[in-house]
N, C-alpha and C positions, 0 to 999 in steps of 0.2 A: 760573555756575549755569544761566542760561537756555540756554546752549549745550549743557550736559550733559543737561538735560531734553529739549531738541530731539533730540539724538542718541538717547536712550532711546526717545522717542516714535516716531522714524523706524524704529528697529529693531523695535519692537512692531508697527507697521503692516506692515512688510515681512514679519515673521514670520507675521502673520495671513494674508497673501496666499499664503504657501507652501502647496502642496497635496501630499499624499502621492503617491508614484508610483502610476500606474494599475496595477491588478492584472494579472498575467499568469497565464493558466490552462493547466494541464497535464493530460494524460490518459495512460493507459498505452498501449503499443503493443498494439492488439487483434488483430494478425495472429497466427494460430496458428503455432507453431513446428513442429508435426507430430511432436513427441516424446512426446506424452501419450496414446497409444492405449491404451485399457483394454478388457478383455473384458466389462465391465459398463457400463451407463449410470450416469453420475454426475450427480445432480440437486442443485444447490447451493441449499439452503433459506435459510440465514441466516448472515451473517458480521457479527459485532459488532466494533466498534473499541474498543480500550482507551481509557481516558479521555484520554490525551495525544494520541491520534489522532482524536478525535471532532470536530475542527475542520478546516476546509478548508485551512489553512496547511500547507505542507510542513515537516516536522520535521527538525531538525538536532540530532544528539547531539554536543555539543562535548567532553564528557568522560564518564567513567563516571557522574558525578553531576549533570551540567548539560545541559539541553536548551534550545533556542531554536527559533524558527520564522523562515522567510524572511519579509521584510517585505511583498513584493508577489507572490510566487509561491504560487499556490493550486491545489488540485485542482479540476477542472471539475465534479465531482460528489462525493458522499460517498465516502470511501475504501472502505467496505463494498461499495458499488455498483460502483466501478471494479474492485476485486479480483474480485468475483463475475463481472463481464463478461469479464475476462481469463481466468479459470479456465474459464468456459463456452466461450470461444473455443478454449482449449487442449484441452478434453475433446471438443469437437465435438457434433454432434447425436446424440441417442440412437437406437438401433435397436430396432425393435418386439419382437424375440424375446429380448432380453437382459434379465438381471436388472438392476434399478435400485437403486442405493444413494443414500441422501440424505446429503449432506455439510453439516455446520454447524460453527460454531466461532467463534474470536476472533482478530482481527488484533492480535497483541501488540506487534510492532515493524514499522515500515514507513517508512523514511526514510534520511537521510544520516547517516553516522557519520564524524566528522573523526578521522583517524589521522595519525601522523607521516609515513606514506607517501602521504597524499592522501585524497581522499574515497572512501568505500565506501558501497554500498547494503546495507541490512540489512532482510531480510524474515523475520519469525517468525510462523507461524500455528499455533494449537492447533486441530486438526481432529478431528471425530468422524464416524463413518460408521454409519448404521442402514439396515435394509431399508426400502423405500419405504412399507410399510404399518405401520411402527412409530411409536409416539408419540415426540415429542422428549424425553419423560421416561423412556423405556425405556433400559436400559443399551445403550451402543453396541456394535456388533460389533467395532469397532476404533477406537482413538484414538491420536493421535501429535502431537507438536509438531515442525514442520518449521522449520529454521533455516538461512538462507543469507546469507552475506556475499560480495559481489562488488565488485571495484574499479570505480570509475567512471573513464571516460577523462579526465575533469577534474572540478573541483569546481563546475562550472556546474549549475544546476538541470536543464537539458535532459539532460546526460549522466548525472546521478544518476537521473532518471526512466527513461532507457533501461536502466540497470543494474537498477533495481527491476523493470522489465518482464521482463528476463532472469532475475531471481531467481524470479519467479512461474512462469516457464516451467520452471525446474529443479524447483521444488516440484511442479508438475503432473506432470512425468515421474516423480518419486518416488512421488507418490500413485498413479499408474497402476500402477507396479510393485508397490506395497504391496497394492492391492485385487486384483491378479491372484492373489496368494497366498490370498485369501479364498475362492476358487472351490472 
């Protein structure tokens, strides 16, 4: 009995000494792809995260009904801020004599999806566009949900984040094409 109590006490002490792994922080690739040239300036006003994305942990969709988060892999900033910075990099600086559209919306999905074929990056943004002088409560000129799935090279967080960056580049190019039609 003494021996069993000693073993349990030793395990409790060792378990108390264990520390969780140190967090590893990730950001998106902020290098512009050069594929999102638009004939208007695009000013990103606000991007909200859906509730599941409002934390810094990187999301993994294990099945159509189950999600989890990486234990130590986290975003270096809020997801709304990182997505805004990446889209700003894609659209580039504004030009003085062009019309400006204000972009706002919600980040609906942004993370890893586990599939039988391997890890995929999934980006889904619901975006609205208004003239620069319009209220956020005014009806938008245009709204659309952009949805991109891209395979990651591997299921490592690094490769998934690279694929997420590429997904935003594709969405930015689609946005540029769509706003060109508003002219």
